[in-house]
N, C-alpha and C positions, 0 to 999 in steps of 0.2 A: 474321426477320432474325437474323443472328448477333450476338454480343455488341457488336461495334463493326464498322462498315461505312461506307464512303464511295464514292460514284458519281457520275459525271455522268449528267445526265437529259436525254433527247431530248424537244424540245418537239413538241406537237401543234397542228395549226391548228384553226380553228373548225369544220372538217369532221371532225375526228378523225384526219386523216393526218398520219404522222410527217414532220416537216421533214427534207429530204434535203440540203439546201444546207449541207454540213459543210465547214468551213475545215480543221479539225484536230481532235483528240481532243476532244470536248465543246463545241467552238465551232461554233455554227450561225449562218447569216445569215438575219436575220428581216426580213420585208417591212414597208414602211410602212403604216399604216393597217390593221393586222391585229391580231387577238387570239390568243394562244398560251397553252396551258397547259403546266405541267410537272407530272407526276404524281409525288408524293413517296411514296417506299417508306417502310418503317419502321413499320407498324401495331403491332408488337411494342417498338418503342423507346420509352423513357420520356424521352428527350432528342433533339431533332432540330436540326440546324443546317444552314441553307441559305445559299448564297452565290451572288449573280448578279454577274456582271462584264461590263461593256460595254467593248468594245475600239474602238468606232467614236465617234470624238470628237463628231461632228454628229448622233448618233442621239437620237430623242426617245422616251421611255417616259412615257406620260400617267399609268399607274398599274401597280404592281406589288403584288399583293394575296395574301395568304395566305387559302385558303378551305378549308372542310370539308364532308363529306357522310357520313352513316351509313346511307344507302340503299345496296342492292346494285347491282352492275354491270348486273343484268338490268333493273332499274328507272331508273337514272340513268347516262348515258354519261360518260366521263372528261371530255368536251368540251362537255357541255350548258351552254347559255346561259339556259336556262328559269329565271325568277325562282323563288327558294325551294328550288331543287335543290341547288346550292352556296352556301353561306353565307359572306359576308365575315366573318373572324374577328378579334377583338382578344383573344387569350387573356391571362388574368391573368399568366401566366409568359411571355408572348411579348414580344418586343422586336425592333426593326430599327434597324440602325446604317447610316449612308450614308458613303461616301468618294469625293471627286473633285468637281471644279468642276460645279456645277449640279445635283448630286444632292441631293434634299431628302427629308426624312421628314415625311408629312402626318399620320400617326397612329402608334400603337404598332406597327402591322404594315403599313403601307402606304408605299411609297417611289415616288419618280419622278425623271426626269432631263430637263431642259429643253433638251438638245441642245448643251451647252456644253462638255462634257468627257468624257473617258473616265473610268470610276470603276465604282463597284459598291454593293451593299447587301448586308447580312447579317442573316438572321433566327435568333434563338434560340428555339426552342419547348421549354419545359421541363416539369418534373413537373406532372402534371395534363392534359397534352395527350393527349386520347384518342379522337378521332373515327376512324371505320373507314377513312376516305379523306381525304387531304389533297392540295391542288394549289396551285401558285403560278400565278396569273393575270397575264399580262404583256400589256398594251395598248400596242403600239407606235404612235406618232403620226406625224407628217408625214415623218419621216426614219427609215428602218430601219438595221440595222447588224448587227455580230457581237456575239453573247452567249453566255456559258457559265452554266449553273446546275449546281452541285455540291451534294451533300447528305452529311452524315455523322450517323449515328444510334447511340444506345448504348442497350442494353436494360438 
């Protein structure tokens, strides 16, 4: 990664296929009752910021969780749901903030929305964050909607 970089992240569904229902740059329509993952770049970054924005007022996200894996791509896929391959993280230097009606923070790194308003969540992964691979797992509940995930990293 270059010294400073930001990008929109394309979600993968539970089969590893890239979501193609794109509304505009970075905004994808996610289906109800589906799990998605956003692979976060920045292995060389010492600080990473992720931002999830939900544009659909009625959308339901049951969980948005930072996960890590230090096994290689040959052993563990980006979209694996096998217990123990991707680990839910609560990094000491991590933090999530939420904004919008119905958006909640249930732990230092897990956010959710109950389908009552557009809004978003922001994660700060700071010094000491060092897994080989990082992803944001987004579990959409009974109502899907339009979402964007963007990241910024600094080396």
